[in-house]
N, C-alpha and C positions, 0 to 999 in steps of 0.2 A: 328778854333781850330786845332792845330796840332794832327796828328794821335796818337802819343805816349800819349799825354795828354788825348785824348778822350778814348782811350783804357784804361788808368788807372782809369779814372772816372767810366766807365762802370763796371770795376772790383770791384772798391770800393762799388758801389750801389749793386752789386751782394752779396757782403760780408755782407753789411748792412742788406739786406733783409733776408739773411740766418740766421743771428745772432738774428734777431727780431722775428723770428717764435716761438710761444709758450709763448712769454712774452710781445708781442706788446699791449695787452689788459690789463695789470696790471696797477692799480692805485696805486701809491706810495706816502706816506706822505713826504718823505724826513726825515732827523734826527730832532726829536723833542726835546728829552730830557725833557719832561714835568714831574714835580715831584709833589707828594702829599703825606701827612702824617696825623697822627691823629690831629695834631695841626692845620694844614690849612684846613682840610676837604677833601672830595673827589675831585679829578680832573675830568673833563668831556671833551669829545671829540666828535665831529660830524663827522659821515661817512655817506655820501649819505642821509642826513636828519635823521639818526639813531643816538640816543645819547647813549654813553657808559661812565660808570663811573669807577674809580679806586682809591685806596687809603689804609688807615689803619684804623681799628676800635679797639678802646681800651676802657677800663673802666670796672671796676669790674672784672668779669671773661674772658672778651673779649680781646684778643690780637692777631688779624689776619689781613693779608694783603689780598685784594680781587680785583676782577673786577667785574663789572655788566652790563647786557644788559637792557637799561632803556626804550625800546620801544617794543610794541607787535610786533612780527614778526622777532625779532632778538635774537641771542642766542649765548652762549658760549659752546664750546665742553667740556664736563665733563667726569669723570670716570664712568664706568658702575656700580661700586660699590657705587657711591655716586653722587646724582644730583648736590650737592653743592661744589664740589671739581674739579677744573680745571684740564684738562689734560695738561701735559707739552710736547709739540711737540718738536723734535729735527730738526735742520736745514736739509733741504732736505726731510723731510717728506711730504706726500701729503695730503692736506685737500680738500675734495670734497664730491660728492654724496656717494662714498663708505664709507667715514668716518662717514657718518651720523648715521650709525648702532651703533657707539660708543657714542651716545646721544649728542644732541646739546640742551641746555636748557637755559632759557625758549623760546619757539617759539610760533607762531600762537597766539591764543587768550589767552594764559596762563598768569600767573602772571609776573610782571617785577620788577625790583629793587631788585631782590634777589642777595645778595652778594655771588659770587662764590669764594671759598677760593683759593688763591695762596699758602700761607703758614700760618699755625696756631701755633703761638709761645707758646700758652697755652695748646695745645692738648697733649694727652698721647702719648708716643713713637709709631711710626707707624701710627698716625692719623694726622700728621702735615700738609699733602698736598704733591703736587708733585714738587713744585718749590723750588730751593735751598733758604734757609734763607738769604743767603748772596750771590747772584749771578744772572744769567740772564737765561730767559726761554722763550718759545713762547706759546701764547694762541691761539687757532683756534676759528674763529667766522664765523657766517653767518647771512644774513638778506634777507628777502623776504617774501614768503607765500606759503601755500599749499605744493607743492613738488617743487617749483622753488626758488632757492636761489643763491645769490652771496657769494662766499667764501673767507676768507681772514685770515690774521695772525697779531698778535700783539706781539711786543717784549717788555718784561718788565725786569727791573732789581730792585732786592730787597736789601736793606741795613738793616740787622738785628739790628745792635746796635742803629740806629736812627729811625728804622720802617719806613724808606723812601721808597716809591714806585715810580719808574721812568718808564714812557711810552717812550721807545727809538724811535720807529717808528712803522708803520703798512703798510700793502698793502692789496689789495683786487683784485680779478679778476672780471673785468666788464662784461663779458660774462656770462649770467645766467646758472647755472648748470656745468660750467666749473671749474675743479679742479685747485688748486693752489699749487705750491711747497713752503714750508715754507722757508722764507728767500729771495725768488725770487723778484726781482725789474725789472722795465722795462729795455729792451735792449737799448743801444744807438741809437738815432734817425737817419734816413736816412740823414736829413739835416746837422746834425753835421759831418757825414762822407763826405758829398759833400763839405762842407766848408774846411775840411782838404784837400781834393783832390784838390779843387781850389787853396788853398794857396800853395800846392806842385807845381801845374802847373805854378803859377805866379813866384815861385823861380826858375824853370827851365827855364823860358824866360829871367829872369833877367840877 
């Protein structure tokens, strides 16, 4: 291996290692764009054996979009003022052990399948929920037990006119009790950088 190529490869690996710190343990779904509405019924997803639901409930006085934690030991972060209204996190917010004081519901041996409201179209003004009726927001979630949890985020888009709810993507931190930044996805792998560096070396020799 030529000295220049070897030096370049070492530099590339150094950069890859540096950019991977803090995000190497994030598990990311990739773009899903999974949809659900009142007609199709709730959509469901599985994250590490935990079942989650989302969709729209309508009929009579009911007209709201929701997310639900369907297993004991998992929960959604909700507002302090209401256990059934989801907190809308912003990109860059931190979800983790310090966030837990802001309520994660339900967890432990509590009830499951409670619909946590994203937006309630039938509510009185001020009680609609925190997600836009026609836009995108982030749900914070956790799964585990006792004081040990894995934390993550889900991105949802609501379409008010059709009452359609779309799960865009999700991610969670695989290290227990490690916080995660909302919107964070895994950094590019070292192998990918090595492949690019090797290709550059072959081009130089050509």
